[in-house]
C-alpha positions in Angstrom: 145.4 200.5 77.8 146.2 198.0 80.6 145.4 194.6 79.5 143.3 192.2 81.6 145.1 189.7 83.5 145.6 186.5 81.4 144.8 183.3 83.2 145.8 181.2 80.1 147.7 182.0 76.9 144.4 181.8 75.1 141.7 184.4 75.0 138.4 183.3 76.6 134.7 183.5 75.2 132.7 182.5 78.3 129.4 183.7 76.8 130.1 181.7 73.5 129.2 185.0 71.4 132.2 184.8 69.2 131.7 181.1 68.5 128.1 181.9 67.7 129.3 184.4 65.1 131.5 181.9 63.4 128.7 179.3 63.4 126.5 181.7 61.6 129.2 182.9 59.2 128.6 186.4 60.6 132.2 187.5 60.1 131.6 191.2 60.4 130.0 190.8 63.9 132.9 188.5 64.7 135.4 191.2 64.0 133.4 193.6 66.0 133.2 191.3 69.0 136.9 190.7 69.0 137.7 194.5 68.7 135.5 195.2 71.7 136.5 192.3 73.7 140.0 191.6 72.8 141.9 195.0 72.1 145.2 193.6 73.6 145.6 190.0 72.3 144.0 188.1 69.5 146.7 185.5 68.7 144.4 182.6 69.4 141.8 183.8 67.0 144.6 184.5 64.4 145.5 180.9 64.6 142.1 179.6 64.6 141.1 181.5 61.5 144.3 180.6 59.8 143.4 176.7 60.3 139.9 177.3 59.2 140.8 179.0 56.0 143.6 176.4 55.3 141.1 173.4 55.9 138.7 175.0 53.3 141.5 175.5 50.9 142.7 171.9 51.2 138.9 170.7 50.9 138.8 169.2 54.4 135.3 170.0 55.0 132.8 169.5 58.0 131.9 167.0 59.5 135.5 165.8 59.2 136.9 164.6 62.7 139.6 166.7 64.5 141.7 165.6 67.5 142.8 168.8 69.6 145.8 167.8 71.8 146.1 169.9 75.0 142.9 171.8 74.2 143.4 174.3 76.9 140.2 176.6 77.4 138.7 175.0 74.4 139.3 177.9 71.9 140.2 175.7 68.9 137.8 173.0 69.6 134.9 175.2 70.1 136.2 177.3 67.0 136.2 174.4 64.6 133.0 172.8 66.0 131.4 176.3 65.2 132.3 175.3 61.4 130.6 171.8 61.9 133.9 169.8 62.4 133.4 166.9 64.8 136.1 167.6 67.3 137.6 165.8 70.4 139.5 167.9 72.6 141.7 166.4 75.3 143.3 168.1 78.3 145.3 166.6 81.3 144.9 169.8 83.3 148.5 169.7 84.5 149.0 173.3 83.9 146.4 174.0 86.5 148.7 172.4 89.2 152.0 173.6 87.5 151.4 177.2 87.2 149.9 179.7 89.7 147.4 182.0 88.1 145.8 179.4 85.8 142.1 178.8 86.2 141.2 176.0 88.8 139.8 173.8 85.8 140.7 174.9 82.3 138.5 171.9 80.9 135.5 173.0 83.0 135.6 176.3 81.2 135.6 174.5 77.8 132.8 172.2 78.9 130.6 175.0 80.3 130.8 177.2 77.0 130.1 174.0 74.9 127.1 173.1 77.0 125.9 176.7 76.9 126.2 176.6 73.0 124.3 173.2 73.1 126.9 171.7 70.6 127.0 167.8 70.3 129.8 168.0 67.8 132.4 168.9 70.5 133.4 166.4 73.1 136.0 167.0 75.7 138.2 164.5 77.8 140.4 164.9 80.8 143.2 162.6 80.1 146.9 162.7 78.9 147.6 162.1 75.2 149.4 158.8 76.0 146.3 157.4 77.7 144.0 158.7 74.8 146.1 157.0 72.1 146.1 153.8 74.2 142.4 153.7 75.0 141.2 154.7 71.6 141.6 153.7 67.8 140.1 156.7 66.3 141.7 158.0 63.0 140.6 161.7 62.8 141.4 163.6 59.6 143.0 166.6 61.4 145.2 166.8 64.5 146.1 169.9 66.4 149.4 170.2 68.2 149.3 173.7 69.4 151.7 175.0 72.3 151.9 171.4 73.7 154.7 169.2 72.6 157.5 171.5 74.1 155.8 170.9 77.6 156.6 167.4 77.5 160.2 167.9 77.5 160.7 169.7 80.8 157.1 169.6 82.2 154.2 172.1 82.0 155.4 175.6 82.6 159.0 174.2 82.9 157.9 172.7 86.3 158.8 169.1 85.8 155.2 168.2 86.1 154.0 166.1 83.2 157.6 165.7 81.9 158.0 162.7 79.6 161.2 160.8 78.4 162.4 161.2 74.8 161.4 157.5 74.3 157.9 158.2 75.5 157.6 161.3 73.4 158.8 159.5 70.3 156.1 156.7 70.9 153.2 159.2 71.5 154.2 161.2 68.3 154.7 158.0 66.1 151.2 156.8 67.1 149.7 160.2 66.8 151.0 161.0 63.4 150.1 157.4 62.1 146.5 158.1 63.3 145.9 161.4 61.6 144.6 160.9 58.1 145.1 164.3 56.4 147.0 167.1 58.1 148.4 168.3 61.6 148.6 171.9 62.7 151.6 172.4 64.8 152.9 175.7 67.0 155.4 175.9 69.5 158.4 178.1 70.8 161.3 178.4 68.5 163.2 181.4 69.5 161.8 182.3 72.9 163.1 181.2 76.4 160.9 178.0 76.5 162.6 176.7 73.5 165.6 176.1 75.7 163.7 173.2 77.2 163.5 171.2 73.9 166.7 169.6 72.9 165.5 169.0 69.3 164.6 171.3 66.5 160.8 171.4 66.1 158.9 170.8 64.0 161.7 169.7 61.8 162.5 166.6 64.0 159.1 165.3 63.0 160.3 165.1 59.3 163.5 163.5 60.2 161.7 160.9 62.1 159.8 160.0 58.9 156.2 161.0 60.5 155.7 163.6 58.1 157.1 164.6 54.7 156.0 168.3 54.3 156.3 171.3 56.6 154.5 174.3 55.4 154.6 177.7 57.4 151.1 179.1 57.3 151.0 182.3 59.5 153.0 184.1 61.9 151.4 185.7 65.0 152.7 187.2 68.3 152.4 184.9 71.5 151.2 186.3 74.7 154.8 186.7 75.7 155.4 189.0 72.8 157.5 186.5 70.9 156.8 185.6 67.3 155.5 182.1 66.8 154.9 180.3 63.2 151.8 178.1 62.7 152.9 175.1 60.4 150.9 172.6 58.5 152.4 169.2 58.6 151.5 166.4 56.0 152.4 163.0 54.8 152.0 162.8 51.0 
């Protein structure tokens, strides 16, 4: 079977049907919908469900606050919003200009689905993480850094657009980790070509900087480029 063209590395749910299944805890219908709609790539939902289960096991229950950095098309923001978490998704939309084939406005897609669902517990903002941390003082319980940190080293899609200096990255992450109350979920390339853009071992570097004390692998899934990626839980204890 030929897979449909992917406009982003995450699967899309423009009608909100999958999110409704999650909100109603109808997991059988959720599995049926995925099998029908996404026979070729389920990695985004694999990570979403791994995070959802881990939050429950760690007794971080809704309506805990979540900050989703680089929220893309809103998959994780809306997926956790379906469980009742209060989620803030931020997206700078630089990938739109950096890589041909991306949707004209990733964040518009997320907002459209959120409005279709009528969910007030999920908010989206178009801004860079540095600006967000400067303008707000929120202290969410949970932070998401999913396929985003490595983009800061060489720009989005390795184009140089959105590239930050190491000093800027350190400042952003130091502030980010200090704001998160309970746990951060991290995912990014480690063995695939994009990892060459990052001069530091991630996520181990976060630990050597003292921002986290514990790094726990949670799940391994296949990225859109067929490479394996590990989802990690990062904590300070």
